[in-house]
TIMI-407947 format. One record per residue (C-alpha): residue in one letter; residue number from 1; x, y, z. Coordinates in Angstrom, 2 decimals, padded with zeros to 5 digits. Layout:
N
<drenmar rest="A" nr="NUM" u="X" v="Y" w="Z"/>
...
This chain:
76
<drenmar rest="M" nr="1" u="-046.92" v="035.90" w="041.64"/>
<drenmar rest="A" nr="2" u="-048.81" v="033.11" w="043.36"/>
<drenmar rest="V" nr="3" u="-047.93" v="029.45" w="043.20"/>
<drenmar rest="K" nr="4" u="-051.08" v="027.32" w="043.33"/>
<drenmar rest="Y" nr="5" u="-050.93" v="023.59" w="043.97"/>
<drenmar rest="V" nr="6" u="-053.92" v="021.52" w="042.79"/>
<drenmar rest="C" nr="7" u="-054.65" v="017.83" w="042.34"/>
<drenmar rest="R" nr="8" u="-054.44" v="016.87" w="038.69"/>
<drenmar rest="H" nr="9" u="-057.22" v="014.31" w="039.12"/>
<drenmar rest="C" nr="10" u="-059.89" v="015.82" w="041.37"/>
<drenmar rest="A" nr="11" u="-058.86" v="019.52" w="041.13"/>
<drenmar rest="T" nr="12" u="-058.73" v="019.89" w="044.92"/>
<drenmar rest="S" nr="13" u="-056.67" v="022.85" w="046.05"/>
<drenmar rest="L" nr="14" u="-053.60" v="021.56" w="047.91"/>
<drenmar rest="G" nr="15" u="-052.17" v="024.93" w="048.87"/>
<drenmar rest="E" nr="16" u="-050.96" v="028.28" w="047.67"/>
<drenmar rest="I" nr="17" u="-047.87" v="030.39" w="048.12"/>
<drenmar rest="D" nr="18" u="-048.55" v="034.06" w="047.49"/>
<drenmar rest="N" nr="19" u="-045.11" v="035.62" w="047.57"/>
<drenmar rest="A" nr="20" u="-043.56" v="037.53" w="044.69"/>
<drenmar rest="L" nr="21" u="-040.08" v="036.94" w="046.12"/>
<drenmar rest="V" nr="22" u="-040.11" v="033.13" w="046.05"/>
<drenmar rest="S" nr="23" u="-037.97" v="031.68" w="043.27"/>
<drenmar rest="E" nr="24" u="-038.41" v="028.51" w="041.27"/>
<drenmar rest="A" nr="25" u="-035.15" v="027.26" w="042.77"/>
<drenmar rest="Q" nr="26" u="-036.54" v="027.73" w="046.29"/>
<drenmar rest="L" nr="27" u="-039.57" v="025.66" w="045.26"/>
<drenmar rest="G" nr="28" u="-037.32" v="022.91" w="043.88"/>
<drenmar rest="F" nr="29" u="-038.51" v="023.27" w="040.30"/>
<drenmar rest="H" nr="30" u="-034.91" v="023.22" w="039.06"/>
<drenmar rest="F" nr="31" u="-034.74" v="019.50" w="039.95"/>
<drenmar rest="L" nr="32" u="-037.43" v="018.67" w="037.37"/>
<drenmar rest="T" nr="33" u="-036.60" v="017.48" w="033.88"/>
<drenmar rest="P" nr="34" u="-038.04" v="019.51" w="030.97"/>
<drenmar rest="E" nr="35" u="-040.65" v="016.77" w="030.44"/>
<drenmar rest="E" nr="36" u="-041.67" v="016.83" w="034.11"/>
<drenmar rest="R" nr="37" u="-041.88" v="020.63" w="034.08"/>
<drenmar rest="S" nr="38" u="-044.19" v="020.66" w="031.06"/>
<drenmar rest="D" nr="39" u="-046.38" v="017.96" w="032.64"/>
<drenmar rest="I" nr="40" u="-046.57" v="019.47" w="036.13"/>
<drenmar rest="I" nr="41" u="-046.22" v="023.26" w="035.79"/>
<drenmar rest="T" nr="42" u="-048.27" v="025.76" w="033.82"/>
<drenmar rest="Y" nr="43" u="-048.25" v="029.56" w="033.88"/>
<drenmar rest="S" nr="44" u="-051.26" v="031.86" w="033.81"/>
<drenmar rest="Q" nr="45" u="-051.38" v="035.10" w="031.82"/>
<drenmar rest="G" nr="46" u="-051.30" v="036.96" w="035.13"/>
<drenmar rest="G" nr="47" u="-047.96" v="035.39" w="036.04"/>
<drenmar rest="D" nr="48" u="-049.25" v="032.82" w="038.53"/>
<drenmar rest="I" nr="49" u="-047.83" v="029.31" w="038.51"/>
<drenmar rest="L" nr="50" u="-050.16" v="026.29" w="038.62"/>
<drenmar rest="V" nr="51" u="-048.53" v="023.10" w="039.90"/>
<drenmar rest="R" nr="52" u="-050.56" v="019.96" w="039.17"/>
<drenmar rest="L" nr="53" u="-049.84" v="017.12" w="041.61"/>
<drenmar rest="T" nr="54" u="-051.77" v="014.12" w="042.94"/>
<drenmar rest="C" nr="55" u="-053.46" v="014.43" w="046.35"/>
<drenmar rest="D" nr="56" u="-053.26" v="011.65" w="048.94"/>
<drenmar rest="Y" nr="57" u="-056.86" v="010.55" w="048.32"/>
<drenmar rest="C" nr="58" u="-056.31" v="010.16" w="044.57"/>
<drenmar rest="R" nr="59" u="-052.91" v="008.52" w="045.07"/>
<drenmar rest="K" nr="60" u="-054.51" v="005.91" w="047.32"/>
<drenmar rest="A" nr="61" u="-057.33" v="005.30" w="044.81"/>
<drenmar rest="L" nr="62" u="-054.86" v="004.96" w="041.94"/>
<drenmar rest="D" nr="63" u="-052.65" v="002.60" w="043.97"/>
<drenmar rest="E" nr="64" u="-055.63" v="000.40" w="044.85"/>
<drenmar rest="H" nr="65" u="-057.08" v="000.51" w="041.32"/>
<drenmar rest="P" nr="66" u="-054.21" v="000.73" w="038.80"/>
<drenmar rest="E" nr="67" u="-056.66" v="000.46" w="035.91"/>
<drenmar rest="L" nr="68" u="-057.73" v="004.04" w="036.71"/>
<drenmar rest="N" nr="69" u="-054.35" v="005.23" w="035.39"/>
<drenmar rest="M" nr="70" u="-055.60" v="004.44" w="031.89"/>
<drenmar rest="V" nr="71" u="-058.40" v="007.04" w="032.13"/>
<drenmar rest="A" nr="72" u="-057.71" v="010.75" w="031.48"/>
<drenmar rest="N" nr="73" u="-059.35" v="012.05" w="034.69"/>
<drenmar rest="P" nr="74" u="-060.47" v="008.90" w="036.49"/>
<drenmar rest="L" nr="75" u="-061.66" v="010.43" w="039.72"/>
<drenmar rest="Q" nr="76" u="-063.79" v="013.26" w="038.37"/>
């Protein structure tokens, strides 16, 4: 199982953990509400976990231009 972190806006890879022994609790996923989990985490058919976050570049752009939050994928 690999855990892949990508930006939800620009699809930049933010990192990857490739360790079958890492648990969701070790990654802190247990702190997420069910709504947050469904928004942030998806699972591939191969068992990998895709975690969709916002990279620093996109966060800065969204902070400086809040109107971009109204667009589905504003920075693509």
